[in-house]
SEFI-463693 format. One record per residue: residue in one letter; x, z, y of N, C-alpha, C, O in turn. Coordinates in pm, 1 decimal. Layout:
% residues N
<atom "A",<X,Z,Y>,<X,Z,Y>,<X,Z,Y>,<X,Z,Y>>
...
***
This chain:
% residues 154
<atom "M",<-6064.4,4251.9,12822.0>,<-6224.0,4202.1,12870.5>,<-6253.8,4336.3,12951.6>,<-6191.7,4440.8,12932.1>>
<atom "S",<-6352.1,4321.4,13041.1>,<-6426.3,4446.7,13094.6>,<-6548.3,4489.6,13034.0>,<-6635.5,4415.8,12988.3>>
<atom "K",<-6548.0,4601.1,13036.8>,<-6679.3,4689.2,12975.5>,<-6767.2,4669.0,13069.6>,<-6736.9,4700.9,13184.5>>
<atom "E",<-6917.0,4601.9,13036.9>,<-7007.8,4635.6,13154.5>,<-7091.5,4762.7,13119.4>,<-7102.1,4823.2,13012.7>>
<atom "A",<-7135.3,4779.9,13214.6>,<-7232.0,4906.6,13198.5>,<-7389.4,4902.8,13144.5>,<-7466.6,4990.9,13106.9>>
<atom "K",<-7400.2,4754.0,13159.0>,<-7547.0,4718.6,13106.5>,<-7518.3,4718.4,12990.4>,<-7405.4,4724.3,12941.7>>
<atom "S",<-7665.6,4708.2,12912.9>,<-7688.3,4700.7,12791.7>,<-7689.0,4541.8,12756.8>,<-7702.8,4443.6,12829.7>>
<atom "P",<-7675.2,4550.8,12662.2>,<-7675.2,4411.7,12579.5>,<-7782.2,4349.4,12593.2>,<-7883.3,4418.6,12604.8>>
<atom "R",<-7797.9,4187.0,12596.8>,<-7937.4,4160.3,12602.6>,<-7994.4,4097.9,12472.2>,<-8111.0,4113.1,12435.6>>
<atom "T",<-7901.3,4027.2,12407.0>,<-7923.4,3989.6,12259.2>,<-7853.4,4051.7,12173.0>,<-7769.2,4137.6,12199.2>>
<atom "F",<-7889.8,4004.3,12044.2>,<-7848.7,4078.9,11929.0>,<-7696.4,4060.2,11923.7>,<-7609.6,4145.6,11905.6>>
<atom "R",<-7683.4,3912.7,11946.3>,<-7534.0,3881.2,11938.8>,<-7486.7,3908.0,12065.3>,<-7378.6,3849.2,12062.5>>
<atom "D",<-7493.6,3944.4,12145.0>,<-7425.9,4027.4,12252.6>,<-7396.8,4182.2,12185.7>,<-7287.2,4238.1,12181.3>>
<atom "A",<-7519.3,4231.7,12138.0>,<-7476.0,4371.0,12097.2>,<-7388.7,4368.8,11989.5>,<-7303.5,4456.0,11972.4>>
<atom "F",<-7409.9,4247.4,11895.4>,<-7279.5,4257.3,11756.5>,<-7144.6,4262.7,11818.1>,<-7052.9,4333.1,11775.8>>
<atom "A",<-7136.8,4164.1,11946.3>,<-6993.4,4119.7,12000.4>,<-6948.5,4246.0,12055.5>,<-6838.5,4290.2,12022.4>>
<atom "A",<-7040.4,4322.2,12154.7>,<-6988.4,4461.1,12208.6>,<-6971.3,4561.6,12088.0>,<-6914.0,4669.2,12105.3>>
<atom "Q",<-7010.8,4532.6,11993.2>,<-6999.6,4663.0,11872.6>,<-6855.0,4641.2,11814.6>,<-6774.7,4732.8,11796.6>>
<atom "V",<-6824.5,4465.5,11778.9>,<-6689.6,4440.8,11707.7>,<-6610.7,4466.8,11785.7>,<-6520.6,4538.6,11742.4>>
<atom "L",<-6603.6,4435.8,11897.5>,<-6524.5,4447.7,12039.7>,<-6483.9,4583.1,12033.9>,<-6373.7,4606.2,11984.2>>
<atom "G",<-6553.5,4677.5,12075.9>,<-6546.0,4816.5,12078.2>,<-6498.8,4859.6,11914.2>,<-6438.2,4966.8,11914.5>>
<atom "D",<-6511.1,4810.2,11802.2>,<-6462.9,4871.7,11707.5>,<-6306.2,4820.8,11658.3>,<-6234.1,4895.8,11592.6>>
<atom "I",<-6264.0,4683.0,11699.1>,<-6150.8,4629.9,11735.7>,<-6084.6,4727.3,11851.9>,<-5976.2,4774.6,11817.8>>
<atom "D",<-6122.1,4757.8,11957.3>,<-6033.4,4879.8,12054.9>,<-5976.0,4981.2,11980.5>,<-5859.7,5021.5,11977.1>>
<atom "T",<-6104.8,5026.5,11904.0>,<-6094.8,5175.9,11869.6>,<-5977.2,5124.9,11751.7>,<-5883.1,5203.2,11739.0>>
<atom "L",<-5975.2,5030.2,11685.3>,<-5848.5,5038.7,11559.8>,<-5732.8,4996.2,11648.3>,<-5632.6,5063.2,11623.2>>
<atom "L",<-5714.0,4901.8,11748.3>,<-5602.5,4921.8,11822.0>,<-5546.7,5046.2,11855.2>,<-5432.3,5083.0,11828.3>>
<atom "D",<-5652.0,5122.5,11928.0>,<-5596.9,5254.0,11970.5>,<-5561.4,5347.0,11852.4>,<-5469.5,5427.3,11868.7>>
<atom "K",<-5622.1,5342.6,11743.7>,<-5543.6,5375.1,11623.0>,<-5430.8,5346.9,11539.5>,<-5353.2,5421.7,11480.1>>
<atom "V",<-5439.5,5213.5,11548.7>,<-5274.5,5147.1,11511.6>,<-5160.7,5185.7,11619.1>,<-5045.6,5201.9,11578.7>>
<atom "E",<-5188.4,5198.9,11740.2>,<-5090.8,5243.1,11829.9>,<-5052.7,5362.1,11797.1>,<-4931.4,5377.6,11782.7>>
<atom "A",<-5142.2,5478.4,11776.3>,<-5124.6,5585.8,11721.6>,<-5069.7,5628.4,11624.6>,<-5023.9,5742.6,11621.8>>
<atom "V",<-5061.1,5524.7,11499.9>,<-5020.2,5529.7,11386.8>,<-4838.3,5454.1,11406.0>,<-4740.3,5497.6,11345.6>>
<atom "N",<-4837.5,5374.6,11472.6>,<-4699.3,5307.6,11523.4>,<-4617.6,5431.6,11605.6>,<-4495.5,5434.5,11590.2>>
<atom "G",<-4668.7,5514.7,11676.2>,<-4608.2,5621.7,11740.3>,<-4562.9,5695.6,11654.4>,<-4444.2,5727.9,11650.0>>
<atom "S",<-4674.6,5743.7,11551.5>,<-4613.4,5849.1,11439.9>,<-4515.3,5796.9,11353.9>,<-4429.0,5873.8,11311.6>>
<atom "V",<-4514.5,5668.3,11318.5>,<-4440.4,5583.4,11235.6>,<-4261.4,5608.5,11314.4>,<-4158.9,5650.8,11260.8>>
<atom "N",<-4287.1,5559.7,11462.6>,<-4170.6,5591.5,11518.5>,<-4096.5,5722.8,11523.7>,<-3975.0,5735.2,11539.2>>
<atom "A",<-4176.1,5809.3,11510.4>,<-4141.2,5947.6,11543.0>,<-4082.6,5990.9,11410.6>,<-3975.5,6051.2,11403.2>>
<atom "A",<-4161.8,5955.6,11298.9>,<-4125.7,5977.3,11159.4>,<-3978.0,5927.9,11128.3>,<-3887.0,5998.9,11085.7>>
<atom "T",<-3972.1,5794.7,11157.3>,<-3830.4,5718.9,11148.9>,<-3723.6,5822.4,11227.1>,<-3627.5,5884.2,11181.2>>
<atom "E",<-3771.9,5817.6,11347.8>,<-3622.5,5898.5,11415.7>,<-3616.4,6029.8,11354.0>,<-3509.8,6085.9,11379.4>>
<atom "K",<-3686.8,6089.8,11289.3>,<-3688.6,6256.7,11243.0>,<-3620.7,6201.9,11113.7>,<-3528.7,6276.3,11079.9>>
<atom "M",<-3636.9,6097.6,11033.1>,<-3574.5,6051.7,10909.9>,<-3462.4,6040.5,10934.5>,<-3386.1,6093.5,10853.7>>
<atom "Q",<-3421.4,5992.7,11014.1>,<-3263.8,5933.0,11067.0>,<-3212.6,6030.6,11110.8>,<-3096.4,6010.6,11075.6>>
<atom "Q",<-3211.8,6166.5,11186.5>,<-3188.1,6290.1,11219.9>,<-3163.1,6357.6,11064.2>,<-3093.2,6457.4,11046.7>>
<atom "T",<-3224.9,6293.0,10968.4>,<-3235.8,6427.6,10839.3>,<-3146.6,6364.4,10784.5>,<-3064.9,6436.7,10727.4>>
<atom "I",<-3117.2,6192.6,10774.4>,<-3004.2,6170.5,10708.1>,<-2896.0,6178.0,10758.6>,<-2807.2,6209.6,10679.4>>
<atom "I",<-2855.2,6155.7,10896.1>,<-2724.8,6234.5,10964.8>,<-2697.4,6365.6,10901.3>,<-2590.7,6377.4,10841.0>>
<atom "E",<-2783.3,6470.2,10907.1>,<-2734.2,6605.5,10867.1>,<-2742.3,6600.4,10758.8>,<-2658.9,6685.0,10726.2>>
<atom "F",<-2792.4,6553.2,10648.1>,<-2763.6,6525.0,10510.0>,<-2590.1,6472.6,10496.2>,<-2503.0,6539.2,10440.4>>
<atom "E",<-2577.0,6385.7,10539.0>,<-2443.2,6321.6,10543.7>,<-2353.4,6415.6,10581.2>,<-2266.3,6443.2,10498.7>>
<atom "K",<-2353.1,6488.6,10716.8>,<-2274.4,6607.4,10767.7>,<-2279.7,6713.3,10636.1>,<-2171.6,6748.2,10588.7>>
<atom "A",<-2405.0,6764.5,10576.8>,<-2389.1,6853.1,10490.0>,<-2298.0,6803.8,10357.8>,<-2209.4,6874.4,10309.9>>
<atom "G",<-2333.6,6672.9,10307.4>,<-2256.7,6589.1,10180.6>,<-2069.6,6611.1,10237.5>,<-1987.8,6665.4,10163.2>>
<atom "E",<-2043.2,6572.9,10337.3>,<-1908.5,6582.5,10373.4>,<-1849.7,6720.8,10395.5>,<-1730.1,6731.1,10368.2>>
<atom "T",<-1906.9,6819.3,10436.1>,<-1885.7,6958.9,10445.2>,<-1857.9,6990.3,10306.9>,<-1746.1,7024.7,10268.4>>
<atom "Y",<-1970.0,6977.4,10223.8>,<-1943.7,6997.9,10074.2>,<-1839.4,6956.8,9998.0>,<-1789.3,7019.8,9904.9>>
<atom "N",<-1805.8,6845.8,10040.4>,<-1700.8,6755.4,9961.8>,<-1566.8,6798.6,10047.2>,<-1464.9,6769.5,9984.5>>
<atom "Q",<-1547.3,6845.8,10144.0>,<-1449.1,6930.6,10216.6>,<-1422.3,7061.3,10153.6>,<-1303.8,7092.8,10142.9>>
<atom "A",<-1498.8,7130.4,10116.6>,<-1530.8,7243.9,10064.9>,<-1463.2,7234.0,9914.8>,<-1376.5,7314.9,9881.7>>
<atom "V",<-1511.4,7122.6,9820.2>,<-1515.0,7113.0,9709.6>,<-1346.1,7084.1,9666.0>,<-1287.4,7128.9,9567.5>>
<atom "L",<-1288.1,6988.3,9781.9>,<-1130.4,6919.0,9817.3>,<-1075.1,7095.6,9812.5>,<-1013.9,7142.1,9716.3>>
<atom "A",<-1100.1,7148.9,9895.9>,<-1017.4,7293.4,9933.4>,<-1007.0,7362.4,9839.3>,<-897.1,7409.0,9809.0>>
<atom "A",<-1154.4,7395.8,9744.9>,<-1129.9,7471.4,9616.4>,<-1037.1,7393.9,9504.6>,<-954.0,7463.0,9445.6>>
<atom "N",<-1046.4,7260.6,9474.0>,<-948.4,7210.7,9401.7>,<-828.9,7246.0,9457.0>,<-759.4,7300.9,9371.5>>
<atom "M",<-775.1,7238.3,9562.8>,<-645.4,7254.1,9567.5>,<-591.1,7380.6,9579.5>,<-468.5,7385.3,9569.2>>
<atom "R",<-643.2,7472.7,9596.4>,<-633.8,7614.2,9544.0>,<-633.2,7653.7,9411.3>,<-556.6,7734.8,9359.2>>
<atom "S",<-723.0,7591.8,9360.0>,<-686.9,7596.4,9167.4>,<-580.9,7564.6,9149.5>,<-508.1,7640.4,9085.4>>
<atom "K",<-526.5,7430.4,9202.7>,<-407.7,7339.8,9162.2>,<-299.0,7411.8,9182.4>,<-207.0,7425.2,9101.6>>
<atom "N",<-309.0,7474.5,9323.2>,<-191.5,7565.9,9371.4>,<-141.0,7679.6,9256.9>,<-32.5,7700.8,9202.8>>
<atom "E",<-294.1,7751.1,9246.0>,<-271.4,7888.7,9165.6>,<-208.1,7859.7,8993.7>,<-133.1,7931.0,8927.0>>
<atom "M",<-260.1,7753.0,8966.0>,<-234.2,7695.6,8834.2>,<-76.1,7676.7,8814.9>,<-0.6,7733.4,8735.9>>
<atom "V",<-48.3,7573.2,8918.1>,<117.8,7543.2,8915.4>,<213.8,7681.3,8922.9>,<311.4,7709.3,8853.3>>
<atom "A",<159.0,7748.4,9018.8>,<215.8,7918.4,9013.7>,<230.0,7996.0,8892.0>,<312.6,8086.5,8879.6>>
<atom "F",<143.7,7957.3,8797.5>,<95.2,8044.3,8691.5>,<176.0,7953.9,8573.4>,<222.4,8013.8,8476.4>>
<atom "L",<188.8,7829.3,8583.7>,<278.4,7742.8,8485.3>,<445.4,7800.9,8517.1>,<520.0,7842.7,8428.5>>
<atom "Q",<475.9,7793.0,8642.6>,<603.0,7805.2,8681.5>,<657.5,7927.9,8634.3>,<754.9,7943.5,8560.6>>
<atom "T",<581.0,8014.9,8686.9>,<602.2,8199.5,8619.1>,<606.2,8201.8,8491.2>,<691.3,8266.8,8430.5>>
<atom "A",<500.7,8120.3,8424.4>,<504.7,8148.7,8281.6>,<622.5,8059.6,8191.1>,<657.0,8085.0,8075.7>>
<atom "T",<673.1,7948.2,8278.2>,<781.3,7884.4,8236.1>,<924.3,7955.4,8259.1>,<1020.4,7966.2,8183.0>>
<atom "N",<906.8,7993.9,8373.6>,<1067.5,8095.8,8373.9>,<1042.0,8184.3,8303.7>,<1155.0,8210.2,8262.3>>
<atom "S",<960.6,8271.5,8244.4>,<952.1,8376.3,8165.1>,<995.0,8330.2,8012.2>,<1075.3,8394.1,7944.3>>
<atom "T",<926.4,8204.6,7966.8>,<981.6,8149.4,7863.6>,<1114.2,8110.2,7852.5>,<1179.1,8122.3,7748.5>>
<atom "V",<1157.0,8063.3,7956.9>,<1319.1,7986.1,7944.5>,<1386.2,8131.6,7939.4>,<1466.0,8156.0,7848.9>>
<atom "A",<1362.0,8206.3,8013.7>,<1436.1,8365.4,8039.8>,<1461.7,8418.0,7880.7>,<1564.2,8452.9,7822.1>>
<atom "K",<1309.6,8406.4,7835.5>,<1310.2,8507.2,7698.5>,<1409.8,8398.9,7584.2>,<1502.1,8443.7,7516.0>>
<atom "T",<1368.8,8261.4,7583.8>,<1416.5,8202.3,7495.4>,<1589.6,8186.8,7487.4>,<1651.3,8182.8,7381.0>>
<atom "K",<1657.3,8178.4,7634.8>,<1794.4,8209.2,7674.1>,<1861.1,8342.6,7616.5>,<1971.7,8351.6,7563.2>>
<atom "D",<1782.2,8428.2,7636.2>,<1792.1,8551.1,7576.5>,<1838.5,8578.5,7426.4>,<1944.5,8633.3,7396.0>>
<atom "E",<1738.8,8530.1,7334.6>,<1699.5,8483.6,7216.4>,<1829.0,8383.6,7165.2>,<1912.3,8423.3,7083.7>>
<atom "Q",<1830.7,8296.4,7204.6>,<1974.9,8183.8,7218.1>,<2096.8,8277.2,7187.7>,<2154.8,8275.3,7079.1>>
<atom "R",<2131.0,8358.4,7290.8>,<2228.5,8402.8,7324.5>,<2283.7,8494.7,7234.7>,<2404.9,8513.2,7223.0>>
<atom "E",<2155.4,8580.1,7140.5>,<2183.5,8697.8,7064.7>,<2204.2,8633.9,6963.4>,<2288.1,8690.4,6893.3>>
<atom "L",<2156.5,8515.3,6909.8>,<2149.9,8454.8,6772.8>,<2306.5,8401.3,6787.6>,<2380.3,8436.0,6695.5>>
<atom "I",<2366.9,8319.0,6895.2>,<2470.9,8262.6,6876.5>,<2588.9,8373.0,6892.5>,<2699.1,8345.7,6844.9>>
<atom "Q",<2569.5,8491.3,6955.3>,<2696.8,8600.6,6943.5>,<2675.6,8637.3,6792.9>,<2762.2,8635.9,6705.4>>
<atom "E",<2552.0,8668.4,6780.5>,<2547.3,8725.9,6612.7>,<2639.0,8616.7,6497.0>,<2721.2,8645.5,6410.0>>
<atom "L",<2593.5,8508.9,6532.9>,<2674.6,8399.2,6407.9>,<2805.4,8376.1,6482.2>,<2881.5,8301.7,6420.4>>
<atom "I",<2854.4,8423.7,6607.0>,<3003.7,8411.8,6607.4>,<3073.6,8530.5,6558.1>,<3182.0,8529.0,6499.8>>
<atom "R",<2987.9,8656.0,6592.1>,<3059.8,8770.0,6499.5>,<3069.3,8766.0,6376.9>,<3171.0,8806.4,6320.5>>
<atom "K",<2962.9,8715.3,6309.8>,<2949.9,8706.2,6134.6>,<3072.9,8605.6,6109.5>,<3144.5,8635.2,6013.9>>
<atom "A",<3108.5,8484.7,6186.5>,<3198.9,8387.0,6101.8>,<3331.9,8442.3,6154.7>,<3426.2,8424.5,6077.6>>
<atom "V",<3364.2,8515.5,6287.6>,<3499.4,8573.6,6298.7>,<3499.0,8686.8,6247.0>,<3617.4,8720.2,6242.1>>
<atom "G",<3421.5,8785.2,6195.4>,<3431.9,8896.3,6122.5>,<3474.7,8895.3,5974.6>,<3557.5,8968.9,5921.0>>
<atom "D",<3381.7,8770.2,5904.8>,<3409.6,8717.2,5788.8>,<3567.5,8663.3,5776.9>,<3634.4,8686.1,5676.1>>
<atom "E",<3612.4,8598.6,5877.0>,<3745.3,8515.0,5887.3>,<3857.0,8648.5,5875.6>,<3948.2,8652.5,5792.9>>
<atom "L",<3835.0,8728.8,5952.1>,<3892.5,8844.4,5992.9>,<3922.7,8932.3,5846.6>,<4028.1,8968.0,5794.0>>
<atom "T",<3784.5,8948.4,5809.3>,<3802.1,9034.7,5672.0>,<3910.0,8982.7,5546.9>,<3997.1,9035.0,5477.5>>
<atom "T",<3843.5,8837.1,5564.2>,<3950.4,8742.3,5469.2>,<4081.6,8777.2,5483.2>,<4154.4,8811.2,5390.0>>
<atom "R",<4118.3,8768.2,5617.5>,<4287.0,8762.9,5657.6>,<4310.0,8892.6,5633.0>,<4409.0,8916.3,5563.8>>
<atom "K",<4229.9,9005.5,5679.8>,<4299.4,9141.9,5617.4>,<4335.4,9166.0,5491.8>,<4441.7,9213.4,5451.8>>
<atom "Q",<4209.2,9118.9,5409.4>,<4247.6,9149.5,5237.1>,<4361.8,9087.0,5211.1>,<4449.3,9147.2,5148.8>>
<atom "A",<4384.7,8930.7,5262.3>,<4489.9,8855.2,5198.0>,<4636.5,8930.1,5248.3>,<4731.9,8922.6,5170.9>>
<atom "L",<4651.9,8997.1,5369.7>,<4735.6,9017.5,5445.1>,<4768.8,9171.5,5341.0>,<4883.1,9198.8,5304.6>>
<atom "F",<4648.5,9257.4,5305.9>,<4697.3,9395.4,5258.9>,<4689.1,9384.8,5119.5>,<4718.7,9482.7,5051.1>>
<atom "S",<4656.2,9288.4,5071.9>,<4636.6,9267.5,4903.1>,<4790.3,9259.3,4859.4>,<4837.0,9291.0,4750.0>>
<atom "S",<4858.7,9208.4,4972.9>,<5003.7,9203.4,4913.5>,<5100.0,9301.3,4929.3>,<5104.0,9354.2,5040.4>>
<atom "R",<5178.0,9338.0,4845.9>,<5247.0,9481.8,4833.8>,<5361.1,9506.4,4930.7>,<5412.2,9618.2,4936.8>>
<atom "T",<5408.3,9393.3,5016.3>,<5503.2,9385.0,5074.2>,<5444.2,9441.0,5247.7>,<5321.9,9441.1,5262.2>>
<atom "R",<5512.0,9475.7,5343.1>,<5437.9,9501.5,5454.2>,<5493.1,9381.9,5513.3>,<5591.9,9322.4,5470.5>>
<atom "P",<5407.2,9342.1,5638.4>,<5425.3,9218.9,5704.7>,<5538.4,9239.4,5777.5>,<5576.4,9352.0,5809.5>>
<atom "T",<5594.4,9139.4,5805.6>,<5709.0,9152.6,5904.7>,<5666.9,9105.0,6064.5>,<5557.1,9058.3,6094.7>>
<atom "F",<5757.4,9123.4,6139.5>,<5718.3,9096.9,6259.2>,<5673.2,8968.6,6297.6>,<5590.5,8955.5,6387.9>>
<atom "I",<5721.7,8872.0,6235.3>,<5664.8,8737.4,6238.6>,<5545.0,8727.9,6204.9>,<5460.6,8681.9,6281.9>>
<atom "Q",<5513.0,8776.3,6065.4>,<5370.9,8764.1,6029.4>,<5283.1,8819.3,6113.6>,<5172.8,8765.3,6121.6>>
<atom "W",<5311.5,8938.8,6195.3>,<5218.6,9001.1,6280.6>,<5200.4,8954.2,6398.4>,<5093.9,8984.8,6452.0>>
<atom "S",<5304.2,8859.9,6480.2>,<5307.8,8789.2,6577.4>,<5176.2,8672.7,6537.7>,<5074.6,8650.6,6603.5>>
<atom "V",<5217.6,8614.1,6414.8>,<5080.7,8493.9,6358.4>,<4967.8,8552.1,6337.4>,<4862.3,8489.0,6344.9>>
<atom "I",<4971.4,8650.1,6315.1>,<4810.7,8734.1,6268.6>,<4789.1,8750.9,6432.7>,<4680.4,8699.1,6458.4>>
<atom "V",<4838.8,8793.5,6530.6>,<4749.9,8838.3,6640.6>,<4747.3,8704.4,6733.1>,<4680.0,8691.1,6835.3>>
<atom "T",<4850.6,8590.6,6665.6>,<4835.5,8443.3,6774.6>,<4660.5,8409.1,6686.6>,<4555.6,8396.3,6749.7>>
<atom "I",<4669.9,8403.0,6569.6>,<4547.4,8367.5,6504.9>,<4413.0,8431.4,6558.6>,<4307.2,8369.3,6568.4>>
<atom "C",<4433.0,8570.6,6593.5>,<4305.8,8622.1,6632.5>,<4292.0,8585.5,6799.6>,<4182.4,8558.5,6848.8>>
<atom "V",<4407.4,8588.0,6872.8>,<4394.7,8563.6,7033.8>,<4304.9,8414.5,7038.2>,<4205.9,8399.6,7109.7>>
<atom "V",<4362.8,8304.7,6943.7>,<4303.2,8165.8,6971.4>,<4170.1,8162.7,6884.2>,<4094.4,8065.6,6883.2>>
<atom "T",<4150.0,8277.3,6812.3>,<4000.6,8273.5,6747.2>,<3905.2,8299.5,6834.1>,<3797.1,8241.6,6844.2>>
<atom "A",<3962.6,8423.2,6922.7>,<3852.9,8476.7,7018.8>,<3862.6,8367.5,7149.9>,<3759.9,8332.8,7208.1>>
<atom "L",<3975.2,8325.5,7183.3>,<3968.3,8205.4,7269.2>,<3829.9,8093.1,7268.2>,<3744.0,8058.7,7349.4>>
<atom "V",<3863.2,8063.1,7136.8>,<3786.6,7964.8,7094.6>,<3639.7,7994.7,7088.0>,<3559.1,7928.2,7153.0>>
<atom "S",<3607.1,8085.6,7016.8>,<3447.8,8140.4,7014.0>,<3416.4,8180.4,7139.5>,<3298.8,8154.7,7165.1>>
<atom "S",<3496.7,8253.0,7261.3>,<3459.1,8243.2,7383.6>,<3398.9,8158.2,7471.2>,<3304.9,8169.7,7549.8>>
<atom "M",<3500.5,8038.2,7429.8>,<3484.7,7921.5,7521.5>,<3351.6,7826.9,7454.7>,<3269.7,7760.7,7518.4>>
<atom "T",<3360.7,7844.9,7310.6>,<3240.7,7773.3,7301.9>,<3078.6,7862.5,7326.9>,<2969.7,7806.9,7341.5>>
<atom "T",<3101.4,7995.2,7326.2>,<2964.7,8081.6,7392.7>,<2941.8,8023.1,7525.0>,<2829.5,7976.4,7543.5>>
<atom "V",<3046.5,8015.2,7642.6>,<3002.5,7987.2,7722.2>,<2967.9,7854.7,7730.4>,<2872.3,7819.8,7799.6>>
<atom "A",<3040.7,7769.1,7661.9>,<2963.2,7585.8,7688.7>,<2805.2,7613.0,7611.2>,<2700.5,7567.2,7657.0>>
<atom "L",<2811.6,7668.9,7527.5>,<2663.9,7673.5,7479.8>,<2578.9,7744.2,7583.6>,<2468.8,7691.9,7600.5>>
<atom "L",<2599.2,7826.1,7639.6>,<2527.9,7884.4,7741.6>,<2496.1,7840.3,7844.5>,<2403.6,7886.4,7911.5>>
<atom "R",<2573.8,7732.6,7880.2>,<2580.8,7670.7,7993.0>,<2489.3,7512.2,7946.4>,<2442.3,7433.3,8028.3>>
<atom "N",<2486.1,7505.0,7866.5>,<2413.1,7406.4,7816.9>,<2252.2,7427.8,7799.4>,<2164.9,7342.6,7815.4>>
<atom "I",<2237.0,7561.0,7763.2>,<2097.6,7630.8,7730.8>,<2002.9,7642.1,7872.4>,<1880.1,7643.1,7880.2>>
<atom "Q",<2097.5,7649.6,7973.9>,<2040.4,7704.0,8077.2>,<1967.4,7581.0,8168.5>,<2036.3,7479.5,8178.7>>
<atom "P",<1836.1,7579.2,8235.5>,<1763.5,7496.5,8279.3>,<1822.3,7433.5,8417.0>,<1759.6,7345.8,8476.5>>
***
């Protein structure tokens, strides 16, 4: 509708002009609000995109930190395991050697006592039997030690 420069002639015309002016003002305000809402929507979309990027960056940082922690933990556990295995292997080796020394020593002591308790001196054949027994005992104990140590190694 075109606006007339003339004053309205009747109350009805004045009221209609007033209502149309108010409607025009409201339409201008609605258009302004619509523009503001559209601008706010675009800004909100940009903010959402920035939040998504920041969330992805944070997620990647957390994953990287977790991977570093995992690698450090694996390295520590590997070092601790190697140290424990080496220590246990040494302890078991010492224990086996002590047990073998004791067993062989007791057997040799018994043989010596039996040998020297008799009044007669051993003959060459008796000495060869004693030496053979000692050699066999030493070989068996050495083979047992090697077999046990090979079974202990990881």
